[in-house]
C-alpha positions as CSV (number, residue, x, y, z in Angstrom):
1,X,113.2,107.0,89.9
2,X,114.7,109.4,92.3
3,X,113.0,111.1,95.3
4,X,112.4,114.3,93.4
5,X,110.5,112.2,90.8
6,X,108.0,110.8,93.3
7,X,105.0,112.6,91.6
8,X,105.3,110.1,88.8
9,X,103.7,107.6,91.1
10,X,100.5,109.5,90.7
11,X,100.4,108.9,87.0
12,X,98.4,105.9,85.6
13,X,100.3,102.8,84.7
14,X,103.7,101.7,86.0
15,X,107.3,102.9,86.2
16,X,109.9,101.3,84.0
17,X,111.0,99.4,87.2
18,X,108.6,98.1,89.8
19,X,110.7,95.5,91.5
20,X,114.5,95.6,91.9
21,X,117.3,98.0,92.6
22,X,118.5,101.1,90.7
23,X,121.9,102.4,91.5
24,X,123.0,105.9,90.5
25,X,126.5,107.2,89.6
26,X,126.5,109.7,92.5
27,X,126.1,107.0,95.2
28,X,122.3,107.1,95.7
29,X,120.1,104.1,95.1
30,X,116.4,103.4,94.9
31,X,114.9,100.0,95.9
32,X,111.6,99.1,94.3
33,X,109.1,96.5,95.5
34,X,105.6,95.6,94.2
35,X,102.9,93.8,96.2
36,X,99.5,92.9,94.9
37,X,97.0,92.6,97.7
38,X,93.7,90.8,96.8
39,X,90.9,91.5,99.2
40,X,92.7,94.5,100.7
41,X,92.2,98.2,100.3
42,X,94.1,101.4,100.7
43,X,92.0,102.2,103.8
44,X,93.0,98.8,105.3
45,X,96.7,99.5,104.7
46,X,96.4,102.9,106.4
47,X,94.5,101.3,109.3
48,X,97.4,98.8,109.6
49,X,100.0,101.5,110.1
50,X,97.8,103.2,112.7
51,X,97.1,100.0,114.5
52,X,100.5,98.3,114.5
53,X,101.9,98.4,118.0
54,X,104.7,96.5,119.8
55,X,106.8,93.6,119.0
56,X,104.3,90.8,118.8
57,X,102.1,92.3,116.1
58,X,105.3,93.5,114.3
59,X,106.5,89.9,114.2
60,X,103.3,88.9,112.4
61,X,104.4,91.1,109.6
62,X,107.6,89.2,109.0
63,X,108.2,86.3,111.5
64,X,111.8,85.8,110.6
65,X,113.2,89.3,110.0
66,X,111.2,91.4,112.5
67,X,112.7,91.4,116.0
68,X,111.5,94.5,118.0
69,X,109.0,97.3,117.7
70,X,108.1,100.4,119.7
71,X,106.9,104.0,118.9
72,X,107.6,107.6,119.9
73,X,105.2,110.5,119.8
74,X,102.3,108.5,118.7
75,X,98.5,109.2,119.0
76,X,96.5,105.9,119.1
77,X,95.2,105.1,115.6
78,X,97.6,107.6,113.9
79,X,101.1,107.3,112.5
80,X,101.9,110.6,110.7
81,X,104.3,112.5,112.8
82,X,105.2,109.5,114.9
83,X,108.4,107.5,114.8
84,X,108.5,103.7,114.5
85,X,111.5,102.3,116.4
86,X,112.4,98.9,115.0
87,X,115.1,96.2,115.0
88,X,115.0,94.0,111.9
89,X,117.0,91.8,109.6
90,X,116.9,92.5,105.8
91,X,116.4,89.3,103.8
92,X,117.2,87.0,106.6
93,X,120.9,87.7,106.8
94,X,123.5,90.3,107.5
95,X,123.5,92.7,110.5
96,X,120.6,93.5,112.7
97,X,119.4,96.9,111.6
98,X,118.1,99.3,114.3
99,X,116.0,101.9,112.6
100,X,114.0,105.0,113.3
101,X,111.2,105.5,110.8
102,X,109.6,108.9,111.1
103,X,106.3,109.0,109.3
104,X,105.5,112.2,107.4
105,X,102.5,113.8,105.7
106,X,102.4,112.7,102.1
107,X,102.0,116.3,101.0
108,X,105.7,116.7,101.7
109,X,106.4,114.3,98.9
110,X,103.5,114.9,96.4
111,X,101.8,117.7,94.7
112,X,98.7,118.3,96.9
113,X,96.2,118.8,94.1
114,X,97.3,115.6,92.2
115,X,97.5,113.6,95.5
116,X,93.9,114.6,96.3
117,X,92.7,112.8,93.2
118,X,94.4,109.5,94.2
119,X,92.1,106.6,94.8
120,X,94.5,105.3,97.5
121,X,97.0,106.4,100.0
122,X,100.8,107.0,100.2
123,X,102.5,106.1,103.5
124,X,105.6,108.2,103.6
125,X,108.6,108.4,106.0
126,X,112.1,109.6,106.7
127,X,114.3,106.7,107.6
128,X,117.4,106.7,109.7
129,X,119.4,105.1,112.5
130,X,117.9,104.4,115.9
131,X,121.2,104.5,117.9
132,X,122.7,107.6,116.2
133,X,121.0,111.0,115.2
134,X,121.4,110.2,111.5
135,X,118.8,110.0,108.7
136,X,119.8,108.0,105.7
137,X,116.8,107.8,103.3
138,X,113.2,108.2,102.5
139,X,110.4,105.7,102.1
140,X,107.1,105.7,100.2
141,X,104.5,102.8,100.3
142,X,102.2,104.0,97.4
143,X,98.9,102.1,97.5
144,X,96.3,102.2,94.7
145,X,92.9,100.5,94.9
146,X,92.2,98.0,92.1
147,X,89.4,95.9,90.9
148,X,90.8,92.9,92.9
149,X,91.8,94.8,96.1
150,X,94.8,97.1,96.0
151,X,98.5,97.1,95.1
152,X,101.4,98.6,97.0
153,X,104.3,100.1,95.0
154,X,107.1,100.7,97.5
155,X,110.1,103.0,97.0
156,X,113.1,103.3,99.3
157,X,115.3,106.3,98.4
158,X,118.7,105.6,99.9
159,X,121.7,107.9,100.5
160,X,119.9,111.0,101.7
161,X,122.2,111.6,104.6
162,X,121.4,114.2,107.2
163,X,122.1,114.8,110.9
164,X,119.1,114.9,113.2
165,X,121.2,117.0,115.6
166,X,121.0,120.6,114.6
167,X,124.1,121.3,116.7
168,X,126.1,118.7,114.7
169,X,125.5,119.3,111.0
170,X,127.4,117.2,108.5
171,X,129.6,118.6,105.8
172,X,129.2,117.6,102.2
173,X,132.4,115.6,102.6
174,X,131.0,113.8,105.6
175,X,127.7,113.0,103.9
176,X,129.5,111.6,100.8
177,X,131.7,109.3,102.9
178,X,128.7,108.0,104.9
179,X,126.7,107.5,101.7
180,X,129.5,105.5,100.1
181,X,129.8,103.3,103.1
182,X,126.1,102.8,103.8
183,X,124.6,102.3,100.3
184,X,125.9,99.0,99.0
185,X,124.7,95.8,97.3
186,X,124.2,94.0,100.6
187,X,121.9,96.7,101.8
188,X,119.9,97.2,98.6
189,X,119.5,93.5,97.8
190,X,118.5,92.6,101.4
191,X,116.0,95.5,101.5
192,X,114.4,94.4,98.3
193,X,114.0,90.9,99.5
194,X,112.7,92.0,102.9
195,X,110.2,94.5,101.5
196,X,108.9,91.9,99.0
197,X,108.4,89.3,101.6
198,X,106.9,91.5,104.3
199,X,104.3,93.0,102.0
200,X,103.4,89.4,100.9
201,X,102.8,88.5,104.6
202,X,100.7,91.7,105.0
203,X,98.6,90.9,102.0
204,X,97.6,87.6,103.6
205,X,97.0,88.7,107.2
206,X,95.5,92.1,106.7
207,X,91.9,91.2,105.6
208,X,91.6,88.9,108.6
209,X,93.0,91.4,111.1
210,X,91.0,94.2,109.7
211,X,87.7,92.3,110.0
212,X,88.6,91.2,113.6
213,X,89.2,94.8,114.7
214,X,86.6,96.6,112.5
215,X,83.6,94.3,112.3
216,X,81.2,97.0,113.3
217,X,82.9,99.8,111.2
218,X,82.1,100.8,107.7
219,X,85.3,100.7,105.5
220,X,86.1,103.8,103.5
221,X,88.6,103.3,100.7
222,X,91.4,105.8,100.0
223,X,91.5,107.5,103.4
224,X,94.4,109.8,103.7
225,X,96.4,110.6,106.8
226,X,96.4,114.2,108.0
């Protein structure tokens, strides 16, 4: 699956790959991760991204890999349009990654009419470097409600290189060089391991946290971010 094929997530069933790494001849790659989340719901996952704050709650999500968390341009309880600023390891080894995760409206990724029929939510973002004005990929956490709770089908689309500085655009040659250097086996394998582990942690802690913070609120499944 490539980024331009994201609408396939809205179809029933599963992709030919749900967990692993797919490398493409042009240097792009997609990392797939699947988490089954008994007792959770799409609304609870969306609440989590709106609630998640600084470093301490971020470490709950992955005690080993997660190091630092902050936000830019965030309205309390919302995440679309805000940027999550994080330091994290991928799979417990390798360099410390300092990332800017800019959350986007899912309608930028999906057909609006088809997305409106989803019993769930898609948490979507543009991912990039924190210490340089450079975006490097896209992310979708696609959550469907199920009879046991919900499931999260994550996709990380790597190699989409773009400068965030309009005064310093990148040439096709520059983007190709950066892509070749950045998208490698260490990154993709580490990201797959990290995503699988962190969503496993989330599946365990989310029902407890949600009840602690929403004991007087009626849950609505499939709520979508505006």
